[in-house]
N, C-alpha and C positions, 0 to 999 in steps of 0.2 A: 400490143408490145408491153413487155414487162421491164420495169426499171431494173437495171442490172443485167440486162440480156447479154449473151456472148458478144464479143466484139471481133471485128475482122482485123487483120494485120495492120490496117491503116488507122485503127482506133474507132471506126464507125460500127454502130450497133448492127448486128445481122438483122436484115429485114426492117431497118429503122426508116421511118418516114423522112424524107430529105426535103428541105425547104430552102429555097434560094431567095435572098433579100436584095433587091435591086435598088440601088441608090445612085443619085448623080454623082456625088464625090464623097470624100471622107474627110472633109473639114469637120471641126468640132461644132455640132448642132444638136438639136433635140432628138432627132431620128438617130443619129450616129450614137449619142449617149445611150439611148435606150437599147440599141443593139449590143453594145459593150456589156451592158448589165444583164440583159435577158437570154441572150443567146447561149452562153455557157450553161445556164441553168436548164435549158431545154434538152441538153445531152442526158440529164438525169432522167428524163422522160422518154428516152430513145428517139428524140428528134434531132437528126443531124442537120445543121444549118451551114450555110456558106453566104458570103456577101459578094455581090457583083457591083463594082463601081463603074459607072458609064465613063467617068473622067479619070483624071490622074489621082494618085495616092495623096493622102493627107495625114495629119496627126493621129487619127483614129485607126489608120492601118496598123500601126505598131501595137496600139492597145488590143485590137482584135487578135492579131497573131500571138500576143502574150497570153491570151486566155484560150488559145487553141482553136480559133475560128478561122477556117480558110478564106482567103480574099482573092478574088479575081479582078484584075484591073484592065478595063478595055482601052483605056487611053485616049478616049474621044477628046477633041479639041474645039468642036463647034458648038454653037448654042443648043440648048435642050428646049424643045417645044413640047407643051403638054396638050396641044390641041390636035 
């Protein structure tokens, strides 16, 4: 993929690698801060990212939207188990 590649009508680079970042929620934490700072820069390398939050929205949702990162909220309400 070449930086500056042609873009589709929705702003995604044609043939771009797509990466989905799955997080529990969008409260302000280390992972969420990293997503806000890194994901917009990946577009410069034709990597299109989106964030999927398992639970409800939080303050980072607006920050991601402001820098053009799509966010999907699954709205889960139960506990999250990592086992």
